[in-house]
C-alpha positions in Angstrom: 9.8 11.4 20.4 10.8 12.7 23.7 8.2 13.5 26.3 9.1 17.2 25.8 8.2 17.0 22.1 5.0 15.2 22.8 4.0 17.8 25.4 4.8 20.6 23.0 2.7 19.1 20.2 -0.2 18.5 22.7 0.1 22.2 23.7 -0.2 23.3 20.1 -3.3 21.1 19.8 -4.8 22.6 22.9 -4.2 26.1 21.6 -6.0 25.2 18.3 -8.9 23.7 20.3 -9.2 26.7 22.6 -9.1 29.1 19.7 -11.7 27.1 17.8 -14.2 26.8 20.6 -14.4 30.5 20.9 -16.5 30.5 17.8 -20.3 30.2 17.9 -22.5 27.5 16.6 -22.0 24.0 15.1 -22.7 22.6 11.7 -23.8 19.0 11.1 -21.1 16.8 9.7 -21.6 15.7 6.1 -22.3 12.1 5.2 -19.3 10.3 3.8 -20.1 8.3 0.6 -18.2 5.1 -0.1 -17.5 4.8 -3.8 -15.7 1.4 -3.9 -18.8 -0.9 -3.6 -21.4 -2.1 -6.1 -23.6 0.8 -5.1 -22.7 4.2 -3.5 -23.6 4.2 0.2 -22.7 6.1 3.3 -20.1 4.8 5.8 -23.0 4.7 8.3 -24.9 2.2 6.0 -21.8 0.0 5.3 -21.5 -3.1 7.5 -17.7 -3.0 7.4 -14.8 -1.3 9.0 -13.9 1.5 6.6 -11.9 4.8 6.4 -12.9 7.5 3.8 -10.4 10.2 3.2 -12.1 13.1 1.3 -10.6 15.8 -0.8 -10.3 18.3 2.1 -8.5 15.8 4.3 -6.1 14.9 1.6 -5.3 18.5 0.7 -4.9 19.7 4.3 -2.7 16.8 5.4 0.6 18.1 4.0 1.2 15.0 1.8 2.4 14.2 -1.7 1.8 10.5 -1.9 -0.6 7.9 -0.5 2.1 6.4 1.7 2.0 9.6 3.8 -1.7 9.1 4.5 -1.3 5.6 6.0 -1.2 7.2 9.5 -4.8 8.2 9.0 -6.0 4.6 8.7 -6.3 2.5 11.9 -4.3 -0.8 11.8 -2.7 -0.1 8.5 1.0 0.0 8.0 3.5 -0.1 5.1 6.9 -1.6 4.2 9.4 1.1 3.4 11.1 -1.1 0.8 11.6 1.2 -2.2 11.6 4.9 -2.9 7.8 4.8 -2.5 5.8 2.2 -0.6 4.2 -0.4 -2.7 3.6 -3.0 0.0 0.9 -2.4 2.6 -0.4 -4.4 5.6 -3.9 -4.3 7.0 -4.4 -5.9 10.4 -0.9 -7.4 10.2 -1.6 -9.1 6.8 0.3 -8.1 3.7 3.5 -8.5 1.8 6.7 -6.6 2.7 8.6 -7.1 -0.6 8.7 -8.8 -4.0 12.2 -9.7 -5.1 11.2 -12.6 -7.4 8.5 -14.9 -8.5 4.8 -14.2 -9.2 3.0 -11.2 -7.8 0.5 -12.3 -5.1 -0.7 -9.2 -3.0 -2.9 -9.5 0.1 -4.0 -5.8 0.0 -5.7 -4.7 -3.2 -4.8 -1.3 -4.7 -7.1 0.2 -7.3 -7.0 3.6 -9.0 -10.0 4.7 -11.0 -11.1 1.0 -11.5 -7.5 0.1 -12.6 -6.0 -2.8 -10.5 -2.4 -1.8 -9.5 -2.2 -4.1 -6.5 1.5 -4.6 -5.5 2.7 -1.7 -7.6 0.6 1.2 -6.1 3.5 3.4 -5.2 2.7 5.8 -8.0 -0.1 7.4 -6.1 0.3 11.2 -6.2 -2.3 12.9 -4.0 -2.7 15.8 -6.4 -6.3 16.3 -7.7 -7.7 13.3 -5.9 -11.4 13.3 -4.9 -11.5 10.4 -2.4 -9.7 7.4 -1.0 -11.6 4.4 0.5 -9.8 1.9 2.7 -11.9 -1.2 3.6 -10.4 -3.4 6.3 -10.9 -7.1 6.4 -11.5 -9.5 3.5 -13.3 -8.0 0.5 -13.2 -11.1 -1.7 -16.9 -11.0 -2.6 -16.3 -7.7 -4.4 -12.6 -7.8 -5.4 -11.5 -11.5 -5.2 -8.1 -12.9 -4.3 -6.2 -9.6 -4.2 -8.3 -8.3 -1.3 -7.5 -11.0 1.4 -6.7 -8.3 4.0 -8.6 -5.4 2.5 -8.7 -2.9 -0.3 -7.5 0.6 -1.1 -9.6 2.4 -3.7 -8.4 5.7 -5.1 -10.7 8.0 -7.1 -9.3 11.0 -8.9 -11.3 14.1 -9.4 -14.4 13.8 -11.6 -15.5 16.1 -14.4 -17.7 18.9 -13.0 -20.7 20.6 -14.4 -19.0 24.0 -14.5 -15.6 25.0 -15.9 -12.8 25.1 -13.4 -9.0 25.1 -13.3 -6.2 25.1 -10.7 -2.5 25.5 -10.7 -0.2 24.8 -7.8 3.4 25.5 -7.0 5.4 24.1 -4.1 8.9 24.2 -2.7 10.6 23.0 0.4 13.7 21.7 2.1 15.8 18.9 0.6 15.5 20.8 -2.7 11.9 19.8 -3.0 9.7 21.4 -5.6 6.5 20.6 -7.3 4.1 21.9 -9.9 0.6 20.8 -10.8 -2.3 21.9 -13.0 -5.8 20.6 -13.5 -8.6 21.7 -15.7 -12.1 20.4 -16.2 -15.7 21.1 -17.1 -18.3 20.6 -19.8 -17.1 20.2 -23.3 -20.6 19.8 -24.9 -24.0 19.3 -23.4 -23.4 15.6 -23.1 -19.6 15.4 -22.6 -17.5 16.5 -19.7 -13.8 16.2 -19.1 -10.9 16.7 -16.7 -7.2 16.5 -16.9 -4.4 16.9 -14.4 -0.6 17.0 -14.5 1.7 16.9 -11.5 5.5 16.8 -11.2 7.3 16.3 -7.9 11.1 16.3 -7.2 13.3 16.1 -4.1 16.8 14.8 -3.2 15.7 11.9 -1.1 17.2 12.9 2.3 20.6 11.1 1.8 24.2 12.3 1.3 26.7 10.2 -0.6 30.2 11.7 0.1 32.0 9.0 -2.0 30.2 10.3 -5.1 29.9 13.8 -3.8 26.2 13.9 -4.4 23.1 14.5 -2.3 20.5 13.2 -4.7 21.3 9.5 -5.3 18.1 8.7 -3.5 16.1 11.5 -5.1 12.6 11.4 -6.5 11.5 12.6 -9.9 7.8 11.8 -10.3 5.4 12.7 -13.1 1.7 11.9 -13.0 -0.9 12.6 -15.7 -4.6 11.7 -15.3 -7.6 12.3 -17.5 -11.3 11.6 -17.6 -14.1 11.9 -20.1 -17.7 11.5 -19.1 -20.3 10.9 -21.7 -24.0 11.3 -21.0 -26.3 9.4 -23.4 -30.0 9.2 -23.7 -32.1 7.2 -21.2 -29.6 7.8 -18.3 -26.7 5.8 -19.9 -23.2 7.0 -19.0 -19.7 6.1 -20.1 -16.7 7.2 -18.0 -13.2 6.9 -19.7 -10.3 7.2 -17.3 -6.6 7.4 -18.3 -3.4 7.3 -16.2 0.2 7.9 -17.1 3.0 8.0 -14.6 6.8 8.2 -15.0 8.5 7.8 -11.6 12.2 8.0 -12.2 13.4 7.7 -8.6 16.8 6.8 -7.3 17.3 4.2 -4.6 20.3 4.7 -2.3 18.6 4.5 1.1 20.7 2.0 3.1 23.8 2.7 5.2 26.1 0.3 7.0 26.1 2.8 9.9 22.3 3.0 10.0 22.2 6.7 9.2 21.5 9.0 6.3 25.1 9.0 5.0 25.4 6.4 2.3 28.6 4.9 0.9 27.5 3.2 -2.3 29.4 3.6 -5.6 26.5 2.0 -7.7 23.4 3.9 -6.6 20.2 2.0 -7.6 16.9 3.1 -9.0 13.3 2.5 -8.3 11.5 3.6 -11.4 8.1 2.8 -12.8 6.3 3.9 -16.0 2.7 3.0 -16.1 0.2 3.5 -18.9 -3.3 2.5 -17.9 -7.0 3.2 -18.5 -10.5 2.1 -17.7 -13.9 2.4 -19.3 -17.0 2.2 -17.2 -20.3 1.9 -19.1 -23.5 1.9 -17.1 -27.2 2.4 -17.5 -30.7 0.9 -17.1 -31.7 -2.1 -19.1 -35.2 -1.6 -17.7 -36.7 -0.1 -14.6 -35.8 -3.4 -12.9 -32.2 -4.0 -13.9 -29.2 -1.7 -14.3 -26.1 -2.8 -16.3 -22.5 -2.0 -15.5 -19.4 -2.9 -17.6 -15.9 -2.1 -16.4 -12.9 -2.7 -18.7 -9.4 -1.9 -17.6 -5.9 -2.3 -18.9 -2.5 -1.4 -17.5 1.1 -1.6 -18.8 3.9 -1.1 -16.3 7.7 -1.0 -16.8 9.4 -1.3 -13.4 13.1 -1.3 -12.5 14.3 -2.0 -9.0 18.1 -1.9 -8.7 20.5 -1.3 -5.8 24.0 -1.4 -4.6 23.9 -4.7 -2.7 26.9 -4.2 -0.5 26.0 -0.6 0.3 29.7 0.3 0.0 32.3 1.4 -2.4 35.8 0.1 -3.4 37.4 1.9 -0.5 35.0 1.0 2.4 36.7 -2.2 3.6 40.3 -1.5 2.6 43.0 -2.6 3.4 41.5 -6.1 4.0 38.8 -6.4 1.4 37.3 -5.0 -1.7 33.7 -5.9 -2.6 31.4 -5.0 -5.5 27.9 -6.4 -5.4 24.8 -5.1 -7.2 21.4 -6.1 -8.2 19.3 -5.1 -11.2 15.7 -6.2 -11.7 13.6 -4.9 -14.6 10.1 -6.3 -14.9 7.2 -5.7 -17.2 3.6 -6.2 -16.0 0.5 -6.1 -18.2 -3.0 -6.5 -17.0 -6.4 -6.7 -18.7 -9.7 -7.2 -17.0 -13.4 -7.1 -17.8 -16.4 -7.1 -15.4 -20.1 -7.3 -16.3 -22.6 -6.9 -13.5 -26.3 -6.6 -13.3 -27.8 -4.5 -10.4 -31.4 -4.4 -9.3 -33.1 -1.2 -10.3 -36.0 0.6 -8.6 -38.5 -2.0 -9.8 -36.2 -4.9 -9.5 -36.2 -5.5 -5.8 -37.2 -9.0 -4.7 -38.8 -10.7 -1.7 -41.6 -8.2 -1.4 -39.6 -5.2 -2.5 -37.2 -5.7 0.5 -34.1 -6.9 -1.2 -31.6 -5.3 -3.6 -29.4 -7.7 -5.6 -26.3 -7.8 -7.8 -24.8 -10.6 -10.0 -22.0 -10.6 -12.4 -18.9 -12.2 -14.0 -15.2 -11.1 -14.0 -12.2 -12.2 -16.1 -8.7 -11.0 -16.1 -5.2 -11.7 -17.5 -2.0 -10.7 -15.8 1.4 -11.1 -17.4 4.8 -10.3 -15.8 8.3 -10.8 -17.1 11.2 -10.5 -14.7 14.9 -10.3 -15.4 17.3 -10.4 -12.4 21.0 -9.8 -12.8 23.2 -9.9 -9.7 26.9 -9.6 -10.3 29.5 -9.7 -7.5 33.2 -9.4 -6.9 34.9 -10.3 -3.6 38.6 -9.7 -2.9 40.2 -10.9 0.3 43.7 -9.7 0.5 44.7 -11.8 3.6 42.8 -15.0 3.2 42.8 -17.1 0.0 39.6 -18.9 1.0 37.8 -18.1 -2.2 39.5 -19.8 -5.2 39.6 -18.0 -8.5 42.0 -16.8 -11.1 44.0 -15.2 -8.3 44.2 -16.2 -4.7 41.4 -14.6 -2.6 39.6 -13.4 -5.7 36.0 -14.5 -6.2 33.5 -13.6 -8.9 29.8 -14.5 -8.6 26.9 -14.1 -10.9 23.2 -14.7 -10.7 21.0 -14.4 -13.8 17.3 -15.2 -13.7 14.7 -14.8 -16.5 11.1 -15.6 -15.7 7.7 -15.3 -17.3 4.4 -15.5 -15.5 0.9 -15.6 -16.8 -2.3 -15.9 -14.7 -5.9 -16.0 -15.9 -8.8 -15.4 -13.4 -12.4 -16.2 -14.0 -15.0 -15.3 -11.4 -18.8 -15.2 -10.8 -20.3 -13.3 -8.0 -23.6 -12.3 -6.5 -24.9 -10.5 -3.5 -28.0 -9.2 -1.8 -28.9 -6.3 0.6 -32.1 -7.0 2.4 -34.4 -5.4 5.0 -35.7 -8.3 7.1 -37.6 -5.9 9.3 -37.7 -2.1 9.7 -34.6 -2.2 11.9 -32.9 -5.5 10.9 -30.8 -5.8 7.7 -29.0 -8.6 6.0 -26.1 -8.5 3.6 -24.8 -11.5 1.8 -22.0 -11.7 -0.9 -20.5 -14.7 -2.6 -17.7 -15.1 -5.1 -16.3 -18.2 -6.9 -13.0 -17.7 -8.5 -10.9 -19.9 -10.8 -7.2 -19.2 -11.1 -4.9 -20.7 -13.8 -1.3 -19.8 -13.9 1.9 -20.6 -15.8 5.4 -19.8 -14.6 8.6 -20.5 -16.4 12.1 -19.4 -15.6 15.8 -20.2 -16.3 18.8 -19.3 -14.2 22.6 -19.5 -14.0 23.9 -19.0 -10.5 27.1 -19.3 -8.6 26.2 -17.0 -5.7 26.0 -19.9 -3.2 28.9 -21.4 -1.2 29.7 -24.6 0.6 30.9 -24.8 4.1 34.5 -23.9 3.0 33.2 -20.8 1.2 33.8 -22.4 -2.2 31.3 -21.2 -4.9 28.8 -23.7 -6.2 27.6 -23.3 -9.8 24.0 -24.2 -10.5 21.9 -23.7 -13.5 18.5 -24.9 -14.5 14.9 -23.9 -14.9 11.5 -24.0 -13.2 8.1 -24.6 -14.7 4.9 -24.4 -12.7 1.3 -24.6 -13.8 -0.9 -24.3 -10.7 -4.6 -23.8 -10.7 -7.1 -23.2 -7.9 -10.8 -23.0 -7.3 -11.5 -20.6 -4.5 -14.7 -19.5 -2.7 -15.2 -16.5 -0.5 -17.8 -14.0 0.6 -19.5 -12.5 3.6 -22.7 -12.6 5.7 -23.6 -9.5 7.8 -26.5 -8.6 10.0 -27.2 -5.0 10.9 -29.6 -3.5 13.4 -30.7 0.2 13.5 -31.5 1.1 17.1 -32.3 4.6 15.8 -31.5 6.9 12.9 -28.3 7.8 14.8 -27.1 4.4 16.1 -26.4 1.3 14.0 -24.7 -2.0 14.9 -23.6 -4.9 12.8 -22.1 -8.4 12.9 -20.1 -9.7 10.0 -18.4 -12.9 9.0 -16.3 -12.9 5.9 -14.1 -15.4 4.2 -11.2 -14.2 2.1 -8.9 -16.2 -0.2 -5.6 -15.9 -1.9 -4.1 -18.2 -4.5 -1.1 -20.4 -3.8 2.3 -20.0 -5.4 5.9 -21.1 -5.7 9.4 -20.3 -4.6 11.7 -20.4 -7.7 14.9 -19.5 -5.9 14.4 -22.4 -3.5 14.7 -24.7 -6.4 18.1 -23.2 -7.2 19.5 -23.7 -3.7 17.9 -27.2 -3.5 19.9 -28.1 -6.7 23.0 -26.6 -5.0 22.4 -28.9 -2.0 21.9 -26.0 0.4 18.4 -26.0 1.7 18.5 -24.8 5.3 15.2 -25.6 7.0 13.5 -26.3 3.6 12.9 -29.3 1.5 11.6 -29.8 -2.1 8.1 -29.8 -0.8 8.4 -26.1 0.1 9.0 -25.1 -3.6 5.3 -24.6 -3.9 2.7 -23.5 -1.3 -1.1 -23.8 -1.0 -3.8 -21.1 -1.1 -4.6 -19.2 2.0 -8.1 -18.7 3.5 -8.9 -16.1 6.1 -12.0 -16.0 8.2 -12.9 -12.6 9.7 -15.4 -12.2 12.5 -16.3 -8.6 13.2 -18.9 -6.6 15.2 -19.2 -2.9 14.9 -21.2 0.2 16.0 -21.6 3.4 14.1 -23.2 6.4 15.7 -24.1 10.1 15.2 -24.2 12.2 18.4 -24.9 15.8 19.4 -27.3 16.5 16.5 -25.0 15.0 13.9 -21.9 17.0 15.0 -20.1 14.0 16.4 -19.6 10.7 14.5 -18.0 7.6 15.9 -17.2 4.2 14.4 -16.1 1.2 16.5 -15.2 -2.3 15.2 -13.9 -5.4 17.0 -12.5 -8.2 15.0 -10.9 -11.6 15.1 -9.1 -13.1 12.0 -8.2 -16.8 11.7 -5.7 -17.5 8.9 -5.8 -21.1 7.5 -2.7 -22.1 5.6 -1.4 -18.6 6.1 1.3 -17.7 3.6 4.3 -16.7 5.7 7.4 -15.3 4.0 11.0 -15.1 5.3 14.5 -14.6 3.9 17.6 -16.7 4.2 21.2 -15.8 3.3 23.7 -18.3 1.9 27.0 -16.3 1.6 27.5 -12.9 0.0 25.0 -10.0 -0.1 23.4 -11.3 -3.3 23.1 -14.9 -2.1 19.8 -14.7 -0.4 16.4 -16.2 -1.0 12.8 -15.2 -0.1 10.6 -18.2 0.7 6.9 -18.4 1.3 5.4 -21.4 3.1 2.1 -22.3 4.8 1.4 -22.0 8.5 -1.4 -21.0 10.8 -1.9 -17.5 12.3 -4.5 -15.3 13.9 -5.0 -11.7 14.8 -7.6 -9.7 16.7 -8.1 -6.1 17.6 -10.1 -2.9 17.8 -10.5 0.0 15.4 -12.0 3.3 16.5 -12.5 6.5 14.7 -14.3 9.7 15.6 -14.8 13.2 14.2 -16.4 16.1 16.1 -17.4 19.4 14.6 -16.8 21.2 17.9 -17.6 24.6 16.4 -18.2 25.9 12.9 -14.5 26.6 12.8 -13.0 23.6 14.5 -13.1 19.9 13.6 -11.4 17.3 15.8 -10.4 13.8 14.7 -9.3 10.7 16.6 -8.2 7.4 15.2 -7.0 4.3 17.1 -6.1 0.8 16.0 -5.3 -1.9 18.5 -3.8 -5.2 17.2 -2.6 -8.5 18.5 -1.2 -11.1 16.1 0.2 -14.6 16.6 1.9 -17.3 14.5 0.1 -20.4 15.8 2.0 -23.0 13.7 4.9 -22.9 11.2 6.7 -26.1 10.5 9.7 -24.6 8.7 10.5 -22.3 11.6 8.8 -23.5 14.8 11.0 -21.2 17.0 8.7 -18.3 16.1 5.5 -20.0 17.0 3.6 -17.9 19.5 5.3 -14.7 18.2 3.7 -11.6 16.6 3.6 -11.2 12.8 5.9 -8.7 11.1 4.9 -5.1 10.5 1.9 -5.5 12.9 2.3 -2.7 15.6 0.1 -3.2 18.7 -1.3 0.3 18.3 -1.6 3.0 15.6 -2.9 6.4 16.7 -3.8 9.7 15.1 -5.1 12.7 16.8 -5.7 15.8 14.7 -7.4 19.2 14.7 -8.5 21.2 11.7 -9.4 24.9 12.2 -10.9 27.1 9.6 -11.8 30.7 10.2 -14.4 32.8 8.4 -11.6 35.1 7.2 -10.0 32.2 5.3 -7.2 31.2 7.7 -6.9 27.5 8.3 -4.6 25.1 10.1 -4.4 21.3 10.6 -2.2 19.6 13.2 -1.7 15.8 13.1 -0.1 13.7 15.9 0.7 10.2 14.7 1.9 7.4 16.9 3.0 3.8 16.0 4.1 1.1 18.4 7.1 -1.1 18.0 6.9 -4.1 15.6 8.9 -6.9 14.3 10.7 -6.1 11.0 10.4 -9.7 9.8 9.5 -13.2 10.8 13.0 -14.4 9.9 14.4 -12.9 13.1 13.4 -11.2 16.3 14.6 -7.7 15.7 12.1 -4.9 16.3 11.6 -1.3 15.5 11.1 1.3 18.2 7.8 3.0 18.8 7.7 6.6 17.4 5.5 9.7 17.1 5.5 12.0 14.1 3.8 15.4 14.0 2.7 17.2 10.9 1.5 20.8 10.6 -0.3 22.7 7.8 -1.2 26.4 8.1 -2.6 28.5 5.3 -4.8 31.4 4.1 -7.4 31.4 1.4 -8.8 34.5 -0.2 -10.7 34.9 -3.5 -9.1 32.3 -5.8 -5.8 32.1 -4.0 -4.4 29.9 -1.3 -1.0 29.9 0.4 0.1 27.3 2.9 3.1 26.7 5.0 3.5 23.0 5.9 5.8 20.8 7.8 6.1 17.0 7.9 7.8 15.4 10.9 8.3 18.8 12.4 10.1 17.6 15.4 12.5 15.6 13.2 11.7 12.2 14.9 14.1 9.4 14.0 12.3 6.2 13.2 12.8 3.1 11.1 10.7 2.4 8.0 12.2 -1.0 7.3 14.8 -3.3 8.8 16.9 -6.2 7.8 19.0 -8.6 9.9 21.7 -10.3 8.0 25.5 -10.2 7.2 26.5 -7.5 4.8 30.1 -6.8 5.8 33.1 -9.0 5.0 34.6 -11.5 5.6 31.4 -13.2 4.4 32.7 -16.7 5.3 32.5 -15.7 9.0 30.3 -12.7 8.9 28.2 -11.5 11.8 24.5 -10.8 11.4 23.6 -7.2 12.1 20.4 -5.2 12.3 20.3 -2.6 9.5 17.5 -0.1 9.4 16.3 2.4 6.8 15.2 5.6 8.5 11.9 7.3 7.6 11.9 10.8 6.1 13.2 13.5 8.5 11.7 16.9 9.0 10.7 18.7 5.8 9.1 22.1 5.6 7.8 24.0 2.6 5.4 26.5 1.0 2.6 25.8 -1.4 0.7 28.4 -3.5 -2.5 27.5 -5.3 -4.7 29.4 -7.7 -8.2 28.1 -8.5 -10.6 29.4 -11.0 -14.2 28.2 -10.9 -14.9 24.6 -9.7 
């Protein structure tokens, strides 16, 4: 953003602040309740760096999907890989893509107790109650999928009174949406809620070759439902269901690094998920409560794209190219957790200590099919032999099956050592058993004379790991308004394998790798953190500060390498050593009854300490780890029903990958939401990226233009969404 835009946004913020402070009186800020732990507790009581986004924040932030809320979370970023972000990074740790192999996320993603880690792009923000984001390892609670942190999404719960809402929205880029929710008591002991939401836009790309403007468009259906049963003696059952059908196009990349695409085979990024969970809880006695959580999910995902980002005319008269990739995958998960939690009479050590203990088992199955056909015609140079001079056909077909079983036992305590000093300890032992089998036929690789090499074969891996993680935290209450804590946590993440590396090894093209890199070891992450939480000014100002250092042992570092045409690339993960340290600060100030101000800041430094396969990057930052993330916002609500929210978001430059040294540019995005509420109605005018800031959401550095035998590597970037403005009308009846 230019300085003029930044000054203008700041001026708007100043006007909102000045207008708000004319009001009289201040109301105390409400306590935010964290719902993702073993017990509900306030953010003030939690000895961890955490962000809680409540229903009001979500609704007033002019967003449709969780990816648009990442700016509200310090030191969190995303990889703009598909039509919706599935891959998130916390404190510089997290995957950027999954093109093959076994799923192995570092950031957990859970919706209503359903684990969707690595495939969480289906997160419509309609009818959500709350989102918790816990930074740093959460292995004691969530195991190996929470090495860097966890995102926990809770949809709206059934209410005690009947209520319904309907919402209509429309905006630029042919965007429109419709949503409806209804809930309330069905009987004296049964409550329910159901919501349906549909969203559509054109995806901000023009394809003149196909004469279309929606090849990158989104068509997203989300259905959620809940039934809450109240039994005798305080027993409760909560049944949650989720169905999503995201039928999105994927045509986002341009050889010219702009929003005009040239493909003749637009891709898709679709996901159909059917999932549910059952939470059953109640007291076994006055000393022990019992909780059972069962969840299952079935997801059909297709990720396909035009690999050359071009059409048959793009490179004429010298070349014609036709490369594409099609990757359907099927993922099924099933999990069961039983836990026992101390009740009112179950505290131990002189009634000072609450405890929890339990077991967890899960099964994950994923089938992948990859089909990558390609045609390359060089009219001037017959370097590629084939049925005709200069004509080359390549094909890569991979079929894989993956199964992983996880068994875990866990325990924890929350103890008051003195009136002011507290102790929290959590421990988890996890056993991971996996089986992976694939077969492939591949002639996408070339020798030094650009002659294709045909390879076929199969991989079979059966790794297993025993992993131990947890945390120890001490807290000290200086007063009812000031709390400090020190926390040490150990996270873990299972090892894995690189199936495509086996293929290029068989082809005799290994680059910096050897057969020993086909598999890699588990990663362990030690997090050292101190923090302070405070209430000021009679509870109208809340601040949260944390300082951390993370040491990654056998860090799983991923990179890509290209061996010829646009389809002849591999993604390889290998072990190294890395660290990161930084600061996270958040504050909210109820300046008046009408005006609330927010400030969020994440500062981050990362470093690759050691990496044997690519020592040239040692001492460099990790990818997608900006040195700062910043949000400043103001929310104004008048007694007459008028309201406004202004968000200024800033992100520093960062490396796109650790395969190269190309960086993004720093950027600032401003969002605005203005509306009026009266009786049961609400109308809002909103704008996302209102100054139309150009920024890169993802970047690749490789050769994607012929002649491939002597191609030049180029930085290609995918731009983030440009300015979008729209209008939303909402009608609400009851609660």
